[in-house]
C-alpha positions in Angstrom: 183.7 32.7 67.0 185.7 35.8 66.9 186.0 38.9 69.5 183.3 40.9 67.5 180.6 37.8 67.0 181.0 38.0 70.9 180.3 41.6 71.4 177.2 41.8 68.8 175.7 39.2 70.6 176.4 40.6 74.1 175.1 43.7 72.8 171.9 42.4 71.4 171.7 40.3 74.6 171.8 43.5 76.7 169.6 45.5 75.1 166.8 42.7 74.8 167.2 42.9 78.9 167.2 46.5 78.9 163.6 46.0 77.2 162.6 43.4 79.7 163.1 45.2 82.8 161.9 48.2 81.2 158.3 47.2 79.8 157.9 43.8 81.5 157.5 40.3 80.1 154.8 41.2 77.6 158.0 42.8 75.6 159.9 39.8 76.0 157.1 37.3 74.6 157.3 39.4 71.4 161.0 39.6 71.0 161.1 35.4 71.6 158.4 34.9 69.0 160.2 36.9 66.7 163.7 35.6 67.4 162.0 32.1 67.0 159.7 32.5 63.8 162.8 34.2 61.9 165.2 31.6 62.8 163.4 28.6 61.5 164.4 26.8 58.6 162.1 28.1 56.2 161.8 31.6 57.6 158.7 33.5 58.8 155.7 33.4 56.8 153.9 36.7 55.7 151.4 36.1 58.0 153.6 35.6 60.7 155.8 38.8 60.2 152.1 41.0 59.9 151.3 39.2 63.6 154.5 40.1 64.8 154.2 43.9 63.5 150.9 44.2 64.9 152.1 42.9 68.4 155.3 45.1 68.2 152.6 48.2 67.4 150.2 47.3 70.2 153.0 46.8 72.6 154.1 50.6 71.4 151.0 51.9 72.2 150.9 50.3 75.7 154.3 51.6 76.3 153.7 54.7 75.1 150.2 54.8 77.4 151.9 54.2 80.5 
């Protein structure tokens, strides 16, 4: 792993932590689910992608309403 890859991982982790801090644990659950389904050996199914998208939209609506 080179410095560029480590920097990218650190940047992504920092962004995730900022989202969790700002929007609460619900954001973490959505992020965790998305990462788990996209890193599986077979990739996410269409239904899983649709479910994650719907959850992101619902999270966004709740964030915008607050």
